[in-house]
C-alpha atoms as a printed R data frame, in Angstrom:
    type eleno elety resid chain resno       x       y       z
1   ATOM     1    CA   UNK     A     1 103.335   4.436 -21.100
2   ATOM     2    CA   UNK     A     2 106.049   2.355 -22.731
3   ATOM     3    CA   UNK     A     3 107.038   2.661 -26.368
4   ATOM     4    CA   UNK     A     4 104.927  -0.184 -27.769
5   ATOM     5    CA   UNK     A     5 101.329   0.889 -27.213
6   ATOM     6    CA   UNK     A     6  99.909   0.556 -30.731
7   ATOM     7    CA   UNK     A     7 100.705  -2.932 -32.016
8   ATOM     8    CA   UNK     A     8  99.440  -4.953 -34.961
9   ATOM     9    CA   UNK     A     9  99.937  -8.676 -35.535
10  ATOM    10    CA   UNK     A    10 100.314  -9.715 -39.169
11  ATOM    11    CA   UNK     A    11  99.290 -13.339 -39.656
12  ATOM    12    CA   UNK     A    12  96.286 -15.538 -38.932
13  ATOM    13    CA   UNK     A    13  98.168 -18.775 -38.266
14  ATOM    14    CA   UNK     A    14  98.807 -20.491 -34.955
15  ATOM    15    CA   UNK     A    15 101.681 -18.238 -33.886
16  ATOM    16    CA   UNK     A    16  99.847 -15.083 -34.918
17  ATOM    17    CA   UNK     A    17  96.818 -16.224 -32.943
18  ATOM    18    CA   UNK     A    18  98.927 -16.984 -29.882
19  ATOM    19    CA   UNK     A    19 100.659 -13.592 -30.112
20  ATOM    20    CA   UNK     A    20  97.298 -11.816 -30.188
21  ATOM    21    CA   UNK     A    21  96.284 -13.639 -27.012
22  ATOM    22    CA   UNK     A    22  99.611 -12.785 -25.400
23  ATOM    23    CA   UNK     A    23  99.442  -9.088 -26.313
24  ATOM    24    CA   UNK     A    24  95.910  -8.791 -24.950
25  ATOM    25    CA   UNK     A    25  97.344  -9.573 -21.505
26  ATOM    26    CA   UNK     A    26  98.891  -6.065 -21.542
27  ATOM    27    CA   UNK     A    27  97.330  -4.059 -24.375
28  ATOM    28    CA   UNK     A    28  93.926  -2.403 -24.349
29  ATOM    29    CA   UNK     A    29  93.532  -3.199 -28.038
30  ATOM    30    CA   UNK     A    30  95.406  -5.154 -30.712
31  ATOM    31    CA   UNK     A    31  95.073  -4.844 -34.487
32  ATOM    32    CA   UNK     A    32  95.126  -8.198 -36.279
33  ATOM    33    CA   UNK     A    33  95.600  -8.831 -39.999
34  ATOM    34    CA   UNK     A    34  94.257 -12.123 -41.368
35  ATOM    35    CA   UNK     A    35  94.357 -13.150 -45.002
36  ATOM    36    CA   UNK     A    36  90.799 -14.279 -45.696
37  ATOM    37    CA   UNK     A    37  87.539 -12.478 -45.028
38  ATOM    38    CA   UNK     A    38  85.869 -15.795 -44.123
39  ATOM    39    CA   UNK     A    39  88.358 -16.226 -41.302
40  ATOM    40    CA   UNK     A    40  87.755 -12.672 -40.112
41  ATOM    41    CA   UNK     A    41  83.981 -13.137 -40.009
42  ATOM    42    CA   UNK     A    42  84.282 -16.443 -38.168
43  ATOM    43    CA   UNK     A    43  86.537 -14.901 -35.512
44  ATOM    44    CA   UNK     A    44  84.134 -11.999 -35.050
45  ATOM    45    CA   UNK     A    45  81.105 -14.255 -34.670
46  ATOM    46    CA   UNK     A    46  82.542 -17.164 -32.686
47  ATOM    47    CA   UNK     A    47  85.587 -15.546 -30.989
48  ATOM    48    CA   UNK     A    48  87.822 -18.349 -32.287
49  ATOM    49    CA   UNK     A    49  90.200 -18.839 -35.201
50  ATOM    50    CA   UNK     A    50  88.536 -21.583 -37.279
51  ATOM    51    CA   UNK     A    51  91.813 -22.877 -38.725
52  ATOM    52    CA   UNK     A    52  94.382 -22.637 -35.927
53  ATOM    53    CA   UNK     A    53  94.156 -23.073 -32.159
54  ATOM    54    CA   UNK     A    54  90.391 -23.259 -32.574
55  ATOM    55    CA   UNK     A    55  89.957 -24.194 -28.909
56  ATOM    56    CA   UNK     A    56  91.258 -20.767 -27.853
57  ATOM    57    CA   UNK     A    57  88.574 -18.181 -27.080
58  ATOM    58    CA   UNK     A    58  89.642 -14.617 -27.863
59  ATOM    59    CA   UNK     A    59  88.448 -11.293 -26.480
60  ATOM    60    CA   UNK     A    60  87.310  -9.949 -29.843
61  ATOM    61    CA   UNK     A    61  85.936  -6.829 -28.208
62  ATOM    62    CA   UNK     A    62  89.533  -5.624 -27.967
63  ATOM    63    CA   UNK     A    63  90.711  -6.854 -31.380
64  ATOM    64    CA   UNK     A    64  90.574  -4.739 -34.541
65  ATOM    65    CA   UNK     A    65  90.390  -7.292 -37.345
66  ATOM    66    CA   UNK     A    66  91.235  -6.478 -40.949
67  ATOM    67    CA   UNK     A    67  92.170  -8.150 -44.223
68  ATOM    68    CA   UNK     A    68  93.557  -4.870 -45.602
69  ATOM    69    CA   UNK     A    69  97.349  -4.861 -45.195
70  ATOM    70    CA   UNK     A    70  97.724  -1.159 -46.030
71  ATOM    71    CA   UNK     A    71  95.058  -0.241 -43.482
72  ATOM    72    CA   UNK     A    72  96.723  -2.319 -40.759
73  ATOM    73    CA   UNK     A    73 100.175  -0.871 -41.417
74  ATOM    74    CA   UNK     A    74  98.779   2.675 -41.362
75  ATOM    75    CA   UNK     A    75  96.958   2.084 -38.078
76  ATOM    76    CA   UNK     A    76  99.913   0.784 -36.044
77  ATOM    77    CA   UNK     A    77 103.325   1.992 -34.934
78  ATOM    78    CA   UNK     A    78 104.666  -1.517 -34.316
79  ATOM    79    CA   UNK     A    79 104.092  -4.465 -36.650
80  ATOM    80    CA   UNK     A    80 104.721  -8.029 -35.517
81  ATOM    81    CA   UNK     A    81 104.984 -10.332 -38.537
82  ATOM    82    CA   UNK     A    82 103.959 -13.933 -37.924
83  ATOM    83    CA   UNK     A    83 103.267 -15.306 -41.395
84  ATOM    84    CA   UNK     A    84 105.279 -18.008 -43.171
85  ATOM    85    CA   UNK     A    85 108.354 -16.544 -44.850
86  ATOM    86    CA   UNK     A    86 107.258 -18.105 -48.151
87  ATOM    87    CA   UNK     A    87 104.157 -15.871 -48.194
88  ATOM    88    CA   UNK     A    88 105.774 -12.647 -47.022
89  ATOM    89    CA   UNK     A    89 106.385 -11.034 -50.429
90  ATOM    90    CA   UNK     A    90 102.920 -11.974 -51.674
91  ATOM    91    CA   UNK     A    91 101.231 -10.615 -48.550
92  ATOM    92    CA   UNK     A    92 103.030  -7.266 -48.902
93  ATOM    93    CA   UNK     A    93 102.358  -6.879 -52.621
94  ATOM    94    CA   UNK     A    94 101.545  -3.249 -53.373
95  ATOM    95    CA   UNK     A    95 102.962  -1.933 -50.098
96  ATOM    96    CA   UNK     A    96 105.561   0.817 -50.532
97  ATOM    97    CA   UNK     A    97 108.612   1.921 -48.574
98  ATOM    98    CA   UNK     A    98 106.808   5.079 -47.554
99  ATOM    99    CA   UNK     A    99 104.111   3.064 -45.784
100 ATOM   100    CA   UNK     A   100 106.730   1.578 -43.448
101 ATOM   101    CA   UNK     A   101 108.268   4.959 -42.636
102 ATOM   102    CA   UNK     A   102 108.478   5.621 -38.906
103 ATOM   103    CA   UNK     A   103 107.392   2.134 -37.962
104 ATOM   104    CA   UNK     A   104 109.007  -0.675 -36.028
105 ATOM   105    CA   UNK     A   105 108.936  -4.167 -37.503
106 ATOM   106    CA   UNK     A   106 109.301  -7.219 -35.291
107 ATOM   107    CA   UNK     A   107 109.787 -10.613 -36.887
108 ATOM   108    CA   UNK     A   108 108.249 -13.627 -35.216
109 ATOM   109    CA   UNK     A   109 108.960 -15.583 -38.418
110 ATOM   110    CA   UNK     A   110 111.491 -18.394 -38.095
111 ATOM   111    CA   UNK     A   111 112.344 -18.737 -41.740
112 ATOM   112    CA   UNK     A   112 113.954 -17.255 -44.848
113 ATOM   113    CA   UNK     A   113 112.413 -15.635 -47.912
114 ATOM   114    CA   UNK     A   114 112.607 -18.270 -50.684
115 ATOM   115    CA   UNK     A   115 114.535 -17.320 -53.788
116 ATOM   116    CA   UNK     A   116 116.360 -14.343 -52.336
117 ATOM   117    CA   UNK     A   117 117.833 -16.305 -49.382
118 ATOM   118    CA   UNK     A   118 117.251 -13.269 -47.180
119 ATOM   119    CA   UNK     A   119 116.420 -13.381 -43.507
120 ATOM   120    CA   UNK     A   120 113.298 -11.455 -42.567
121 ATOM   121    CA   UNK     A   121 115.321  -8.582 -41.182
122 ATOM   122    CA   UNK     A   122 117.437  -8.404 -44.337
123 ATOM   123    CA   UNK     A   123 114.292  -8.506 -46.460
124 ATOM   124    CA   UNK     A   124 112.782  -5.451 -44.760
125 ATOM   125    CA   UNK     A   125 116.057  -3.567 -45.018
126 ATOM   126    CA   UNK     A   126 116.535  -4.289 -48.723
127 ATOM   127    CA   UNK     A   127 112.940  -4.169 -49.946
128 ATOM   128    CA   UNK     A   128 111.528  -1.428 -47.738
129 ATOM   129    CA   UNK     A   129 114.584   0.583 -46.743
130 ATOM   130    CA   UNK     A   130 114.073   0.020 -43.045
131 ATOM   131    CA   UNK     A   131 116.891   0.891 -40.681
132 ATOM   132    CA   UNK     A   132 118.409  -2.080 -38.820
133 ATOM   133    CA   UNK     A   133 117.736  -0.437 -35.467
134 ATOM   134    CA   UNK     A   134 113.985  -0.433 -36.209
135 ATOM   135    CA   UNK     A   135 113.838  -4.186 -36.790
136 ATOM   136    CA   UNK     A   136 113.491  -6.619 -33.910
137 ATOM   137    CA   UNK     A   137 113.216 -10.381 -33.444
138 ATOM   138    CA   UNK     A   138 111.072 -12.469 -31.112
139 ATOM   139    CA   UNK     A   139 112.278 -16.058 -30.783
140 ATOM   140    CA   UNK     A   140 112.812 -18.887 -28.350
141 ATOM   141    CA   UNK     A   141 111.587 -22.356 -27.351
142 ATOM   142    CA   UNK     A   142 107.940 -21.464 -27.544
143 ATOM   143    CA   UNK     A   143 105.236 -23.422 -29.371
144 ATOM   144    CA   UNK     A   144 102.013 -21.542 -29.983
145 ATOM   145    CA   UNK     A   145  99.913 -24.462 -28.732
146 ATOM   146    CA   UNK     A   146 101.428 -24.194 -25.259
147 ATOM   147    CA   UNK     A   147 101.058 -20.404 -25.195
148 ATOM   148    CA   UNK     A   148  97.363 -20.877 -25.982
149 ATOM   149    CA   UNK     A   149  97.110 -23.333 -23.074
150 ATOM   150    CA   UNK     A   150  98.974 -20.859 -20.817
151 ATOM   151    CA   UNK     A   151 101.809 -23.255 -20.119
152 ATOM   152    CA   UNK     A   152 104.925 -21.527 -18.808
153 ATOM   153    CA   UNK     A   153 107.081 -20.482 -21.764
154 ATOM   154    CA   UNK     A   154 110.187 -18.402 -22.488
155 ATOM   155    CA   UNK     A   155 110.937 -15.907 -25.260
156 ATOM   156    CA   UNK     A   156 113.846 -13.640 -26.116
157 ATOM   157    CA   UNK     A   157 113.476 -10.216 -27.715
158 ATOM   158    CA   UNK     A   158 116.367  -8.872 -29.803
159 ATOM   159    CA   UNK     A   159 117.060  -5.337 -31.001
160 ATOM   160    CA   UNK     A   160 120.306  -3.589 -31.797
161 ATOM   161    CA   UNK     A   161 119.445  -1.234 -28.942
162 ATOM   162    CA   UNK     A   162 118.786  -3.151 -25.743
163 ATOM   163    CA   UNK     A   163 116.389  -0.462 -24.552
164 ATOM   164    CA   UNK     A   164 114.001  -1.251 -27.392
165 ATOM   165    CA   UNK     A   165 114.090  -4.946 -26.550
166 ATOM   166    CA   UNK     A   166 113.453  -4.246 -22.881
167 ATOM   167    CA   UNK     A   167 110.481  -2.016 -23.757
168 ATOM   168    CA   UNK     A   168 108.839  -4.749 -25.848
169 ATOM   169    CA   UNK     A   169 109.117  -7.184 -22.948
170 ATOM   170    CA   UNK     A   170 106.453  -5.156 -21.121
171 ATOM   171    CA   UNK     A   171 104.005  -5.866 -23.941
172 ATOM   172    CA   UNK     A   172 104.583  -9.620 -24.008
173 ATOM   173    CA   UNK     A   173 105.265 -10.615 -20.391
174 ATOM   174    CA   UNK     A   174 102.586 -12.429 -18.404
175 ATOM   175    CA   UNK     A   175 102.257 -14.968 -15.626
176 ATOM   176    CA   UNK     A   176 102.887 -17.728 -18.168
177 ATOM   177    CA   UNK     A   177 105.510 -15.960 -20.317
178 ATOM   178    CA   UNK     A   178 109.036 -15.095 -19.198
179 ATOM   179    CA   UNK     A   179 111.160 -12.871 -21.414
180 ATOM   180    CA   UNK     A   180 114.776 -11.808 -21.734
181 ATOM   181    CA   UNK     A   181 116.440  -9.295 -24.058
182 ATOM   182    CA   UNK     A   182 119.568  -9.283 -26.186
183 ATOM   183    CA   UNK     A   183 121.295  -7.295 -28.912
184 ATOM   184    CA   UNK     A   184 122.310 -10.404 -30.915
185 ATOM   185    CA   UNK     A   185 119.739  -9.806 -33.656
186 ATOM   186    CA   UNK     A   186 121.605 -11.678 -36.398
187 ATOM   187    CA   UNK     A   187 122.487 -14.637 -34.203
188 ATOM   188    CA   UNK     A   188 118.968 -15.150 -32.920
189 ATOM   189    CA   UNK     A   189 117.387 -14.769 -36.340
190 ATOM   190    CA   UNK     A   190 119.663 -17.311 -37.994
191 ATOM   191    CA   UNK     A   191 119.533 -19.717 -35.043
192 ATOM   192    CA   UNK     A   192 115.750 -19.755 -35.459
193 ATOM   193    CA   UNK     A   193 116.175 -20.561 -39.149
194 ATOM   194    CA   UNK     A   194 118.754 -23.291 -38.588
195 ATOM   195    CA   UNK     A   195 116.874 -25.149 -35.863
196 ATOM   196    CA   UNK     A   196 114.066 -25.945 -38.316
197 ATOM   197    CA   UNK     A   197 116.531 -27.716 -40.608
198 ATOM   198    CA   UNK     A   198 117.850 -29.791 -37.727
199 ATOM   199    CA   UNK     A   199 114.322 -30.583 -36.577
200 ATOM   200    CA   UNK     A   200 113.670 -32.056 -40.029
201 ATOM   201    CA   UNK     A   201 116.817 -34.160 -39.599
202 ATOM   202    CA   UNK     A   202 115.546 -35.416 -36.229
203 ATOM   203    CA   UNK     A   203 112.183 -36.238 -37.767
204 ATOM   204    CA   UNK     A   204 113.769 -38.143 -40.641
205 ATOM   205    CA   UNK     A   205 115.844 -40.207 -38.215
206 ATOM   206    CA   UNK     A   206 112.839 -40.868 -35.986
207 ATOM   207    CA   UNK     A   207 110.846 -41.967 -39.025
208 ATOM   208    CA   UNK     A   208 113.673 -44.296 -40.024
209 ATOM   209    CA   UNK     A   209 113.594 -45.914 -36.578
210 ATOM   210    CA   UNK     A   210 116.704 -44.435 -34.978
211 ATOM   211    CA   UNK     A   211 116.487 -44.426 -31.195
212 ATOM   212    CA   UNK     A   212 116.993 -41.833 -28.493
213 ATOM   213    CA   UNK     A   213 120.673 -42.678 -28.105
214 ATOM   214    CA   UNK     A   214 121.422 -41.627 -31.663
215 ATOM   215    CA   UNK     A   215 119.044 -38.667 -31.568
216 ATOM   216    CA   UNK     A   216 120.879 -37.260 -28.547
217 ATOM   217    CA   UNK     A   217 124.134 -37.355 -30.524
218 ATOM   218    CA   UNK     A   218 122.357 -35.759 -33.477
219 ATOM   219    CA   UNK     A   219 121.145 -32.974 -31.169
220 ATOM   220    CA   UNK     A   220 124.618 -32.237 -29.799
221 ATOM   221    CA   UNK     A   221 126.098 -32.130 -33.289
222 ATOM   222    CA   UNK     A   222 123.245 -29.892 -34.468
223 ATOM   223    CA   UNK     A   223 124.051 -27.398 -31.719
224 ATOM   224    CA   UNK     A   224 127.688 -27.450 -32.798
225 ATOM   225    CA   UNK     A   225 126.686 -26.696 -36.390
226 ATOM   226    CA   UNK     A   226 124.607 -23.727 -35.232
227 ATOM   227    CA   UNK     A   227 127.557 -22.423 -33.220
228 ATOM   228    CA   UNK     A   228 129.996 -22.759 -36.138
229 ATOM   229    CA   UNK     A   229 127.609 -21.075 -38.562
230 ATOM   230    CA   UNK     A   230 126.764 -18.147 -36.274
231 ATOM   231    CA   UNK     A   231 130.398 -17.541 -35.373
232 ATOM   232    CA   UNK     A   232 131.388 -17.473 -39.033
233 ATOM   233    CA   UNK     A   233 128.529 -15.203 -40.046
234 ATOM   234    CA   UNK     A   234 128.584 -12.793 -37.110
235 ATOM   235    CA   UNK     A   235 131.256 -13.417 -34.495
236 ATOM   236    CA   UNK     A   236 130.019 -11.679 -31.356
237 ATOM   237    CA   UNK     A   237 129.975 -12.744 -27.748
238 ATOM   238    CA   UNK     A   238 127.063 -15.130 -27.233
239 ATOM   239    CA   UNK     A   239 126.350 -18.217 -25.137
240 ATOM   240    CA   UNK     A   240 125.071 -20.885 -27.494
241 ATOM   241    CA   UNK     A   241 123.666 -22.721 -24.452
242 ATOM   242    CA   UNK     A   242 121.085 -19.972 -23.846
243 ATOM   243    CA   UNK     A   243 117.504 -21.083 -24.316
244 ATOM   244    CA   UNK     A   244 116.947 -18.909 -27.402
245 ATOM   245    CA   UNK     A   245 119.613 -20.912 -29.247
246 ATOM   246    CA   UNK     A   246 119.831 -24.425 -27.814
247 ATOM   247    CA   UNK     A   247 116.437 -24.512 -26.107
248 ATOM   248    CA   UNK     A   248 114.626 -23.558 -29.301
249 ATOM   249    CA   UNK     A   249 116.526 -26.201 -31.255
250 ATOM   250    CA   UNK     A   250 115.724 -28.921 -28.704
251 ATOM   251    CA   UNK     A   251 112.006 -28.209 -28.464
252 ATOM   252    CA   UNK     A   252 111.660 -28.000 -32.245
253 ATOM   253    CA   UNK     A   253 113.563 -31.243 -32.707
254 ATOM   254    CA   UNK     A   254 111.603 -33.219 -30.100
255 ATOM   255    CA   UNK     A   255 108.161 -31.679 -29.602
256 ATOM   256    CA   UNK     A   256 104.988 -33.315 -30.877
257 ATOM   257    CA   UNK     A   257 103.870 -29.807 -31.893
258 ATOM   258    CA   UNK     A   258 106.864 -29.277 -34.191
259 ATOM   259    CA   UNK     A   259 105.736 -29.132 -37.804
260 ATOM   260    CA   UNK     A   260 109.350 -29.450 -38.983
261 ATOM   261    CA   UNK     A   261 109.854 -32.650 -37.029
262 ATOM   262    CA   UNK     A   262 106.526 -33.965 -38.381
263 ATOM   263    CA   UNK     A   263 107.646 -33.040 -41.894
264 ATOM   264    CA   UNK     A   264 110.888 -34.977 -41.441
265 ATOM   265    CA   UNK     A   265 109.180 -37.955 -39.827
266 ATOM   266    CA   UNK     A   266 106.906 -38.399 -42.827
267 ATOM   267    CA   UNK     A   267 109.900 -38.372 -45.160
268 ATOM   268    CA   UNK     A   268 111.730 -40.845 -42.932
269 ATOM   269    CA   UNK     A   269 108.719 -43.149 -43.104
270 ATOM   270    CA   UNK     A   270 108.909 -43.192 -46.893
271 ATOM   271    CA   UNK     A   271 106.635 -40.406 -48.086
272 ATOM   272    CA   UNK     A   272 107.987 -38.269 -50.899
273 ATOM   273    CA   UNK     A   273 108.952 -34.650 -50.299
274 ATOM   274    CA   UNK     A   274 106.270 -33.488 -52.740
275 ATOM   275    CA   UNK     A   275 103.531 -35.522 -51.038
276 ATOM   276    CA   UNK     A   276 104.629 -34.399 -47.586
277 ATOM   277    CA   UNK     A   277 104.498 -30.737 -48.573
278 ATOM   278    CA   UNK     A   278 100.953 -31.180 -49.881
279 ATOM   279    CA   UNK     A   279  99.793 -33.248 -46.908
280 ATOM   280    CA   UNK     A   280 101.124 -30.850 -44.268
281 ATOM   281    CA   UNK     A   281  98.438 -28.411 -43.175
282 ATOM   282    CA   UNK     A   282 101.040 -25.859 -42.058
283 ATOM   283    CA   UNK     A   283 104.278 -24.636 -43.613
284 ATOM   284    CA   UNK     A   284 107.488 -26.338 -42.495
285 ATOM   285    CA   UNK     A   285 109.931 -23.421 -42.633
286 ATOM   286    CA   UNK     A   286 112.899 -25.795 -42.610
287 ATOM   287    CA   UNK     A   287 112.128 -26.933 -46.153
288 ATOM   288    CA   UNK     A   288 112.836 -23.482 -47.626
289 ATOM   289    CA   UNK     A   289 115.560 -22.741 -45.064
290 ATOM   290    CA   UNK     A   290 117.510 -25.801 -46.140
291 ATOM   291    CA   UNK     A   291 118.078 -24.371 -49.613
292 ATOM   292    CA   UNK     A   292 118.696 -20.851 -48.331
293 ATOM   293    CA   UNK     A   293 121.335 -21.909 -45.809
294 ATOM   294    CA   UNK     A   294 122.972 -24.122 -48.432
295 ATOM   295    CA   UNK     A   295 123.340 -21.118 -50.755
296 ATOM   296    CA   UNK     A   296 124.710 -18.882 -48.000
297 ATOM   297    CA   UNK     A   297 127.150 -21.575 -46.915
298 ATOM   298    CA   UNK     A   298 128.672 -21.722 -50.382
299 ATOM   299    CA   UNK     A   299 130.287 -18.443 -49.353
300 ATOM   300    CA   UNK     A   300 130.898 -19.163 -45.664
301 ATOM   301    CA   UNK     A   301 132.191 -22.737 -46.088
302 ATOM   302    CA   UNK     A   302 131.108 -23.881 -42.621
303 ATOM   303    CA   UNK     A   303 131.334 -27.601 -41.855
304 ATOM   304    CA   UNK     A   304 127.634 -28.601 -41.673
305 ATOM   305    CA   UNK     A   305 127.167 -32.311 -42.406
306 ATOM   306    CA   UNK     A   306 123.655 -32.499 -40.906
307 ATOM   307    CA   UNK     A   307 122.365 -29.503 -42.853
308 ATOM   308    CA   UNK     A   308 123.998 -30.936 -45.985
309 ATOM   309    CA   UNK     A   309 122.310 -34.292 -45.454
310 ATOM   310    CA   UNK     A   310 118.882 -32.657 -45.121
311 ATOM   311    CA   UNK     A   311 119.467 -30.638 -48.292
312 ATOM   312    CA   UNK     A   312 120.524 -33.759 -50.203
313 ATOM   313    CA   UNK     A   313 117.319 -35.540 -49.163
314 ATOM   314    CA   UNK     A   314 114.950 -32.628 -49.801
315 ATOM   315    CA   UNK     A   315 116.417 -31.241 -53.019
316 ATOM   316    CA   UNK     A   316 118.748 -33.832 -54.555
317 ATOM   317    CA   UNK     A   317 116.478 -36.840 -54.118
318 ATOM   318    CA   UNK     A   318 118.942 -38.830 -52.015
319 ATOM   319    CA   UNK     A   319 117.673 -41.844 -50.093
320 ATOM   320    CA   UNK     A   320 116.904 -40.828 -46.475
321 ATOM   321    CA   UNK     A   321 118.153 -44.146 -45.093
322 ATOM   322    CA   UNK     A   322 121.400 -44.056 -47.072
323 ATOM   323    CA   UNK     A   323 122.024 -40.369 -46.385
324 ATOM   324    CA   UNK     A   324 121.508 -40.767 -42.631
325 ATOM   325    CA   UNK     A   325 123.655 -43.889 -42.576
326 ATOM   326    CA   UNK     A   326 126.486 -41.913 -44.170
327 ATOM   327    CA   UNK     A   327 125.873 -39.032 -41.763
328 ATOM   328    CA   UNK     A   328 126.086 -41.335 -38.744
329 ATOM   329    CA   UNK     A   329 129.698 -42.073 -39.632
330 ATOM   330    CA   UNK     A   330 130.513 -38.356 -39.480
331 ATOM   331    CA   UNK     A   331 129.029 -37.577 -36.060
332 ATOM   332    CA   UNK     A   332 130.787 -37.862 -32.742
């Protein structure tokens, strides 16, 4: 039996729900933490998540549901976190370093912890003393809605030790999921953060009425910003054209399922940032990431005009139309 035989999914959102479905393709049983008891009872009775991907029927006979974080952590060797980064600290309140001892944490969160500007991997290292080699990343151009519908999708698993990444592939692979492995943990984690910011930029421009010609240029320049940032932060050999980098950015920037693009589109159409945050039913990770990347880039000094434009709109109150007009003069 491979290394990952006792897995828990932390998070009752759309991605957490999709991951549970995916794991059940290979696991006899999966532990699943959801926040609210009402959600747990509904899933048990109707075999569906009432709030996310509610059309997806789940094999609840093989799911151990719990709202007790400590209980879930104690019951599993491997913990896949799929909750919004903004709620991570709150969800783990009361959990100690000792409770994470001997466990593997895998982040399926494409965001940063607000306030501390830490990536998820950095957060677990600093707050819970976890060793870097016991922290993995799952990322790629993969919307939960399409996983639920069993549409062919691609994911990349990253660990410092390639063997660990390859082992996890056995738990996630299926006829509709293709997986690859890598050791570029930092690059993949930050690429997943950055692409949400650029998806907001695409949404803003779409909301303002920019056409596909301009959006294609915006996409190319977004990819270049990701490459510059990753090379400055962690210069290792990587192909930025791989699907986990560029593919994830493209699908998040263009897909109708992308909450970050939807977030940006509403702002481009004239809604305020405050109203858009309230109106959105799901968290747009790019909102928090925009501030976090801005703070990190004060030290790195990477040329990032698109990320800067998004920050100016979201946090400085700049006019979306004026900011994007200025940005258009800086792209090529």
